N, C-alpha and C positions, 0 to 999 in steps of 0.2 A: 702275344709275346709275353713270356714270363719275366718278372723282374729279376735282375741279377742278385746273387747273394750279397749281403753286406760285405764291404771290403775288409780284408784281414788287416787288423790294426796292430799286429805284432811287428816290432821293428828290430832291425839289427842293432847291435851294441853301439851306443853313441849317437844314434839317429834321433832319439827322443827330443833333443834340444833344437833340431833344425826347424826353420820356419818353412812351412808348405801351406801357403795361403791363397785364397781367392779374394780379390778386392773388387767389390761391386759398387755401382753408383750410377746415377743418371748422367747424361751429357752435361759437361760443365761442372761436375762435382769436384774435380781436382784430383782424380785418381792417379794420374801420372806424377804429379807433384808429390803426393803423399807416398807413393811407392818408392820414388827416388830417395826421399828422406828416410823411409823405413829401412832401405837397404844400406844406408850409411850406419844404421844402428845394428842391424842383423845381417848375417851373411846370406848370399844367394843372388839370384838374378830376377830381373823384371821382364816378364814375358807378356807383351801387349799384343794381343792377337790381331787387332786392326792394323797396327804398324807392320807386323810380319806379313800379313796377307798382301798389303800394298807393295811391299818390297819384293815378294815372290812374284806377283803378277807383273811387275815392271821389269824385273831383272832376270828371272829364271826361264829356262826352256826345259820344263819337266812335266811329267804327268800331273803332278800336283798343281803346278802353275796353270796348265791348260784347264784343269777342272775348276780352278778358282776364278778364271776369267769370266765366268758367267755373271760375276758381279757387275761387269760393264754392260750387261744386257738388262740390268735392273732385277736380276733374279737372286734368290738367296743361295749362298754356297751350301751344298749338302753337309749335314752334320758330320758324316764320316770323313769328308775332305778337310773340314776345319779341325776335326780331332787329329787327323794324321799330321797336319801342319804343326799343331801345338805339341803333339807328342814327340815330333822330331826335335823340337826345341828342348823338351824335357829330357830327351835322351843325351843331350850334350853334357860333357863332363862338368861344366860350370854349374849346372842345375843340381848336381849331387850335393852342393852345399846349402840347398834350399831355394825356394822360388816364391814369387808373387805373380799370380795369374790375373790379368786385367783384360776383360772383354771375352773371356772364356771361363766357364761355360755360360751360354746365353739361354739355355732352356734345360728342362729336366733330362731329356734324352742325352744331351751333351754331358750333364753332370754324372749320369750313370756310366757313360763311356770313360770319364775321368776316374771315377771310382775303380772301375775294372782295370784301367791302365796302372794306377798306383798300387792296387792290390797285387797285380802281377809282379811288382817290384818290391813287394813285402813292406809297403808303407801306405800312408793315407794323409789326407789333409789335416792340418793342425787347427786351422781356424778359417772362417769365412767372415769378412768384414764388409758390412754394407753401410755406405755413407748416406745419411738421411738429410735431405735438403728440400725445403719448400719449392714448389715449381716457380712461384713468382720470383724468388731469389735467383733461380737459375736463368730465367728469361732475362732478368736484368744483367746477369753476368755475360751471357752469350750474345745478346742482341747488340752489345757495344763492341763486339770483336771485329777487328780489321785484319785482312789477310793480304799479303803480297803474293800475287799469282806468279811472279817471276822466281822468287827464291824461297817462298813458303814461310817467311817470317810472319809472326802474328803480333798484333798490338791491341789495345783496348782504348776506347774513347775516354774512359774515366780512370781506369786503373793503371794503364801503361800507354799513354798517348805517344805518337811519334813526335820527333822534334819539330817537324814541319807537317801541318795538317794534310792528310791524304797522301803522304810520300813516305816510302819505306826507308828507315834509317840504315838498313843494311846495303841495299843495292840501288836505291833511288827511284824504284819503280812505283807505279800507282798502287795505292791500297784500296781494296774493295770490300764490301760486305757480301759474303757468300750467301747463296740462297738458303743454305742450311742454318744460317745465323740470323735470319729474319724472324721476328716474334711469332708469326703464325706457324712457320715451319718448325720452330723450336718447340712450340706447344704440341704439335703433332708428334714430333720425335719423343717428347716426354710421355705422351699418352701411350705410344707403342711400347716404350720402355717399361712403364708400369704394368701394362697388360701382360707382357712376356715374362717379367721378372717375378711377379707375385708367386706363381707356382714354384719357382726356383728358391725363393726365400723360404717358403713353407717346407720345401724338401730339406734344406739345410737346417732349418729350425728343428725339424723332427729328428735330425741326426745329432742335435745338441752342439752344432758347430757355429751357428749364426751369432754374430755380435753386431748389433745395430749401433752405429756411432753418429752422434750429432755432427754434421758436416758444416754447420754454420759458425762463423766466427773468424778470428784472426788465424792465419796459417799455423802459427806455433801452437795455439790452443787446440786446433783440430788435430794436429800431429800428436800431441800428448795423448789425446783420446784414442787415436789409431794405434799408437805404440803400446798403450795399455791393453787394448783389445788383442793385439798380436802377441803380447807377452814379451815384448822387447823393451824392457825398462832399464837395462843396464848399459 
């Protein structure tokens, strides 16, 4: 298979200032928090592929939903299915004002699909921001997380403890530590993330789009670095 031609980076009048970003980072890096803050500074929408996939699988009866349900069988969702789901979100009118992608692309094949999609709309990514955090810090963050299996609320034993130990503040149900939030499982997730992500980082580095940001520190300090990397300083 031949590599696609580089995306056409010529843009329509007025589009140069729009944010079209990919926000990368390992589990627990705080991508959702930083994306939400960034969109209060810059126009656009936050497209978190994991949240969208879960919503589609749970609520839709469509060809895409049926194709995505393989995730319940422990299988990876095919790249073309994930791409179609993300591109459907990008086709919405709200995304014309800019966007932050979170969780997509996850590999070079998906990145090439994204390039081709954007090129077909006469635009391209403006930046790719990668949050860099030591694995030991992430294990400390994630291993203290408590989840309410009834309403989905999350807490943390150190950073955001519930008012009553082991009890959800929102609905009063029991809080549990999910299997994915146990230290051994977290380290496995991080190992898989690094293995899959390195080629993607190299891909965007070669395009001159990659901005690696130190993700350790107070939330405000991290956000200042993210905003600078995104060019959203006003």
